[in-house]
Structures are given as structure tokens and as C-alpha cells.
C-alpha positions as CSV (number, residue, x, y, z in Angstrom):
1,M,8.1,-4.6,4.5
2,D,10.3,-3.5,1.8
3,V,14.2,-4.3,1.1
4,K,15.5,-1.4,3.4
5,Q,13.2,-2.3,6.3
6,L,14.2,-6.0,6.0
7,A,17.8,-5.1,6.1
8,E,17.3,-3.0,9.2
9,Y,15.3,-5.8,10.8
10,L,17.9,-8.5,10.0
11,N,21.0,-6.2,10.8
12,V,22.2,-6.9,7.4
13,S,23.0,-4.6,4.3
14,V,20.6,-4.0,1.4
15,Q,22.8,-5.5,-0.9
16,W,22.6,-8.7,0.9
17,V,18.9,-8.9,0.9
18,Y,18.8,-8.4,-2.9
19,R,21.6,-11.0,-3.2
20,E,20.8,-13.7,-0.5
21,A,17.4,-13.2,0.7
22,S,15.6,-15.7,-1.6
23,K,18.6,-18.3,-1.4
24,V,18.1,-18.6,2.5
25,G,14.2,-19.0,2.2
26,L,12.8,-15.5,2.3
27,K,10.3,-15.3,-0.5
28,P,10.3,-11.9,-2.2
29,Y,7.2,-10.6,-3.7
30,K,7.7,-8.2,-6.7
31,F,5.3,-5.6,-7.7
32,G,5.8,-4.2,-11.0
33,S,8.4,-4.9,-13.5
34,G,11.8,-3.8,-14.9
35,R,14.0,-1.2,-12.9
36,N,10.9,0.4,-11.1
37,A,9.7,-3.0,-9.7
38,K,9.2,-3.0,-5.9
39,I,10.3,-5.9,-3.7
40,Q,8.2,-6.6,-0.6
41,F,8.5,-9.4,2.0
42,K,5.4,-10.4,4.3
43,I,6.3,-9.5,7.9
44,A,4.6,-12.9,9.0
45,D,7.0,-14.6,6.6
46,V,9.9,-12.9,8.0
47,Q,9.2,-13.5,11.5
48,A,8.6,-17.2,10.9
49,W,11.9,-17.5,9.2
50,V,13.8,-15.7,12.1
51,R,12.0,-18.1,14.5
52,Q,13.2,-21.0,12.6
53,Q,16.9,-19.7,12.4
54,S,17.2,-19.3,16.0
55,S,15.6,-22.6,17.1
56,P,18.1,-25.3,17.9
57,S,18.0,-28.2,15.3
């Protein structure tokens, strides 16, 4: 899933994804280099992270 799809899925801004996703434990995968690089996230990783966030500690 790309950055925009992740932002929609988590109901956050695209800027939040770029700034905070890796800090909270969502691992981005970068394809390419420089300004044209594409950032993707594995759907299974995102779903596991969401389950982890919603489970009581």
C-alpha cells in the first residue's frame, strides 16, 4: 500500500505518514532513490500494527 492509501486506512494525513509512521513502528519500504523514490508499506505489517495498537495492554 502506498503512502496515500495508508493515510486513508489509518485516517491520518499524508504528512503524518511521512513524518511519524516509522517512529511508531510501521516499516516503510523504499523503491528507487532521490525525489522519485516510492514508499510502500506491507498490508500485513499495517494490519498487525493496527491490531497491536487496539489490543489492551
